[in-house]
C-alpha positions in Angstrom: 135.7 142.0 134.7 136.6 145.0 132.7 135.2 148.1 131.1 134.2 148.1 127.5 137.0 150.5 126.6 139.7 148.4 128.1 138.4 145.3 126.3 138.4 147.1 123.0 141.8 148.6 123.0 143.6 148.1 119.7 145.7 145.0 119.1 149.4 145.3 118.0 148.6 144.4 114.4 145.8 147.0 114.2 143.0 144.4 113.8 139.8 144.4 115.8 139.9 142.5 119.1 139.0 138.9 118.5 140.8 138.6 115.2 144.3 137.5 114.1 146.7 138.6 111.4 145.3 137.3 108.2 141.7 137.2 109.5 139.5 139.6 107.5 137.8 142.2 109.7 134.2 143.2 109.3 133.1 139.6 108.5 130.2 137.7 110.0 132.4 136.0 112.6 134.1 139.3 113.5 130.8 141.0 113.9 129.6 138.2 116.1 132.6 138.6 118.4 132.3 142.4 118.6 128.6 142.1 119.5 129.9 140.9 122.9 131.2 144.4 123.5 127.9 146.1 122.6 127.1 146.9 126.2 128.6 149.1 128.9 130.9 146.4 130.2 132.5 143.1 129.1 132.8 140.3 131.7 136.4 139.3 132.1 136.9 135.9 130.3 138.3 134.2 133.4 135.2 135.3 135.3 132.9 133.6 132.8 134.3 130.2 133.9 132.8 130.1 137.3 129.8 132.2 136.3 128.6 129.7 133.7 128.3 127.2 136.5 126.8 129.7 139.0 124.3 131.2 136.6 123.1 127.8 135.4 122.8 126.7 139.1 120.9 129.8 140.1 118.5 129.2 137.2 117.8 125.5 138.0 118.3 125.6 141.8 114.8 126.9 142.8 113.1 124.3 140.6 115.3 121.5 141.9 115.2 122.5 145.6 111.5 123.6 145.8 109.7 122.2 142.7 111.0 118.7 142.7 109.9 117.9 146.4 106.5 119.4 145.6 106.1 117.0 142.6 107.2 114.1 144.7 104.7 114.9 147.5 101.9 115.3 144.8 102.8 111.9 143.4 102.2 110.4 146.9 99.1 112.3 148.0 97.4 113.9 145.0 95.9 112.5 141.8 97.7 111.7 138.6 96.4 114.9 137.0 97.9 117.1 139.7 101.2 115.3 139.5 101.4 115.7 135.7 100.5 119.4 136.0 103.2 120.1 138.6 105.7 118.1 136.5 105.0 120.4 133.5 105.4 123.5 135.6 108.7 122.1 137.0 110.0 121.4 133.5 109.1 124.9 132.4 110.9 126.4 135.4 113.9 124.2 134.7 114.0 125.4 131.1 113.4 129.1 131.7 115.4 129.6 134.9 118.9 129.6 133.4 117.8 132.0 130.7 116.5 134.3 133.4 119.8 134.2 135.4 121.9 135.1 132.3 119.4 137.8 131.3 119.8 139.5 134.6 123.6 139.5 134.3 123.6 140.8 130.7 120.9 143.3 131.4 122.2 144.8 134.7 125.9 144.2 134.6 127.0 144.2 130.9 123.9 146.2 129.9 123.5 144.7 126.5 120.7 142.9 124.6 120.0 139.4 125.7 119.2 137.6 122.5 120.5 139.6 119.6 124.0 140.3 120.9 124.7 136.7 122.0 123.7 135.2 118.6 120.2 134.0 119.7 118.1 136.7 117.9 114.8 135.7 116.4 114.4 136.1 112.7 113.3 134.0 109.7 117.0 133.3 109.3 116.9 131.7 112.7 114.5 129.0 111.5 116.7 128.4 108.4 119.7 128.0 110.7 117.9 125.6 113.0 116.8 123.4 110.1 120.2 123.5 108.5 121.8 122.4 111.7 119.3 119.5 112.0 120.1 118.5 108.4 123.8 118.5 109.4 123.0 116.3 112.4 121.4 113.8 110.1 124.7 113.6 108.1 126.5 113.2 111.4 124.2 110.4 112.6 124.6 108.6 109.2 128.4 108.9 109.5 128.3 107.5 113.1 126.1 104.6 112.2 128.1 104.0 109.0 131.4 103.7 110.9 129.8 101.4 113.5 128.4 99.1 110.8 131.7 99.1 108.9 133.8 98.0 111.8 131.2 95.4 113.0 130.2 97.0 116.3 126.6 97.5 115.1 124.1 95.8 112.9 120.9 96.8 111.3 118.1 95.1 113.2 115.0 96.4 111.5 113.6 98.9 109.0 110.4 100.9 109.4 109.5 99.2 112.7 106.8 101.0 114.7 104.2 100.2 117.3 100.6 99.7 116.3 100.1 103.5 116.6 102.4 103.9 113.6 104.9 106.5 112.6 102.6 109.4 113.0 102.6 109.1 116.8 106.3 108.6 116.9 106.8 111.7 114.6 104.7 113.9 116.9 106.7 112.7 120.0 109.9 113.4 118.1 108.7 117.0 117.3 107.8 117.6 121.0 111.2 116.2 122.2 113.0 118.3 119.6 111.2 121.4 120.7 112.0 120.8 124.4 115.6 119.9 123.6 116.1 123.1 121.5 115.0 125.2 124.5 117.1 123.2 126.9 120.2 123.3 124.7 119.7 127.0 123.7 121.0 128.2 127.1 124.1 125.9 126.9 124.9 127.4 123.5 124.2 130.9 124.7 126.4 130.5 127.7 129.4 128.9 126.0 129.3 129.6 122.3 127.7 133.0 122.8 128.8 134.7 126.0 132.0 132.9 126.9 133.4 132.6 123.4 132.7 136.3 122.8 134.4 137.4 126.1 137.5 135.3 125.5 137.8 136.2 121.8 137.5 139.9 122.5 140.5 139.9 124.8 142.7 137.0 123.6 141.5 136.3 120.0 139.1 133.9 118.3 141.4 130.9 118.5 141.5 131.2 122.3 137.8 131.8 122.3 137.1 128.6 120.4 139.5 126.5 122.4 138.8 127.8 125.9 135.0 127.8 125.5 135.2 124.3 124.2 137.3 123.1 127.1 135.0 124.5 129.7 131.9 123.3 127.9 133.3 119.8 128.1 134.2 120.1 131.7 130.8 121.5 132.5 129.2 118.1 131.6 131.3 116.3 134.2 131.5 118.8 137.1 128.1 120.6 137.3 126.9 120.4 140.8 123.2 120.6 139.7 123.4 117.0 138.6 123.8 116.0 142.2 121.1 118.3 143.4 118.7 116.7 141.0 119.5 113.3 142.5 121.3 112.2 139.4 124.9 112.1 138.3 127.0 113.8 135.6 128.4 112.1 132.5 130.8 109.3 133.3 134.3 110.8 133.0 136.1 108.9 130.2 138.7 110.2 127.8 136.6 109.3 124.7 133.5 111.1 125.8 135.4 114.1 127.1 137.3 114.4 123.8 134.1 114.0 121.8 132.3 116.8 123.7 135.3 119.0 123.3 135.5 118.3 119.5 131.7 118.9 119.2 132.2 122.3 121.0 135.0 123.2 118.6 132.7 122.3 115.6 129.8 124.3 117.1 132.0 127.3 117.7 133.3 127.3 114.1 129.8 127.0 112.7 128.7 129.8 115.0 131.4 132.1 113.8 130.6 131.3 110.2 126.8 131.9 110.5 127.0 134.7 113.1 124.4 133.1 115.3 123.7 130.0 117.5 120.8 128.5 115.6 122.7 126.0 113.4 124.7 124.7 116.5 121.4 124.4 118.5 119.7 122.5 115.7 122.7 120.1 115.3 123.0 119.6 119.1 119.3 118.9 119.6 118.8 116.6 116.6 121.9 114.6 117.2 120.6 113.7 120.6 116.9 113.1 119.8 116.8 111.5 116.3 118.9 108.4 117.4 116.1 107.6 119.9 113.1 107.7 117.6 114.1 107.9 113.9 117.5 106.4 113.3 117.2 104.5 116.5 120.3 103.1 118.2 119.4 100.3 120.6 121.3 98.2 123.2 120.6 94.8 124.7 117.5 94.6 126.9 118.3 95.0 130.6 121.7 96.6 129.8 123.2 99.9 131.1 121.5 102.1 128.5 119.3 104.9 129.5 116.7 106.6 127.3 119.3 107.9 124.8 120.0 104.2 124.1 116.7 102.2 123.9 116.6 98.6 124.9 116.2 96.6 121.7 112.8 95.2 122.7 111.4 98.8 123.1 113.1 100.4 120.1 111.0 101.8 117.3 112.0 103.9 114.3 112.6 104.1 110.6 115.9 102.3 111.0 116.9 100.4 114.1 120.6 99.8 114.6 121.7 97.4 117.3 124.8 97.5 119.4 125.2 94.0 120.8 128.2 94.9 123.0 127.9 98.5 124.1 131.0 100.1 125.7 132.7 103.4 126.3 134.5 102.9 123.0 131.6 101.7 120.8 128.9 103.9 122.5 125.7 102.8 124.3 126.5 103.0 128.0 125.8 106.6 128.9 123.2 109.3 128.2 125.2 111.4 125.7 123.6 109.6 122.7 125.7 109.6 119.5 128.3 111.9 121.1 129.7 108.7 122.7 132.2 106.3 121.4 135.0 106.3 118.8 132.6 106.5 115.8 131.7 110.0 117.0 135.4 110.9 117.4 136.1 109.8 113.8 133.1 111.8 112.3 134.0 114.9 114.3 137.6 114.7 113.2 136.4 115.0 109.6 133.8 117.7 110.2 136.0 120.1 112.1 138.5 120.7 109.3 135.6 121.1 106.9 134.0 123.6 109.2 137.3 125.5 109.5 137.7 125.6 105.7 134.1 126.8 105.3 134.7 129.6 107.8 137.9 130.8 106.2 136.5 130.5 102.7 133.3 132.4 103.7 135.3 135.2 105.4 137.6 135.5 102.4 134.5 135.9 100.1 133.0 138.5 102.5 136.2 140.5 102.5 136.5 140.3 98.7 132.9 141.5 98.3 133.4 144.4 100.7 136.6 145.4 99.0 134.8 145.4 95.6 132.0 147.5 97.0 134.5 150.0 98.5 136.3 150.2 95.2 133.2 150.8 93.2 132.0 153.5 95.6 135.3 155.4 95.6 
């Protein structure tokens, strides 16, 4: 951990910390990185690695260790209403706890703003970014399904197939699930694409920030001890899924640097997990290994139902990472990342040109 002055010492090429030769300074991405040094201290980038695990665990631990047993006891001795109420309280604690832990660190150690400086500020632009990210997720889902259909690992099983309640009920459930997932995912984005990316980029440059935050974001999904405390298990460690989570994190980091906030990445992340379970529904054989991210075919509803007759770690359909699983995801992400990098560089070049023109006209 270091003081703010040490973290902001000039780089050999005279650029701001977090930039490289040829990267325009004063751009949206540069401002996002420098916002990480807006407090009294900057956490050392190596310290953020264990702290992301620790803060998330401290945030979820009380609910897991105290709240979960209470809900289980209520389910045995109390009525259904009490069990549902306790379950809602437990879910709220699980969602809010990690935010509270990071807030305490930023407020009392780094002494900087919690939302605005980490890219999670609330403005109308936030809603625009969230919706834009969800639209990008729809394109991603379409690409994933398109590849699976093209190579023959998937087939369209139904169109506009809903229960008697109809699409309205499914739509309301989707909105609720998206809202919960946005809050749940927000802290992951804030920890890794906000806090860790900023800390690493300030000291070692943006490329290091993107790569290191993506590596440890991927590892987090396979090593977090909280999975075991909750009585579950982490994602199944397999090179395809590990690579896909890393590639997704790189894409999210590039989008974050381009937009200067986390909202588009949050929208993409949430929609890519939720929509394939209720709108563009990807289903697996009944009685298979799939968990809720992969609906059994006999329970699947949605506008389009795509069926994976032989789910695997390569085709997708055997874990709970949704459409981040399988080689179709690898292919789509391998296309989206260069496009995001080009979008970032092009946007920063335009910002630099506009600033230079404004400086010239005022001189």
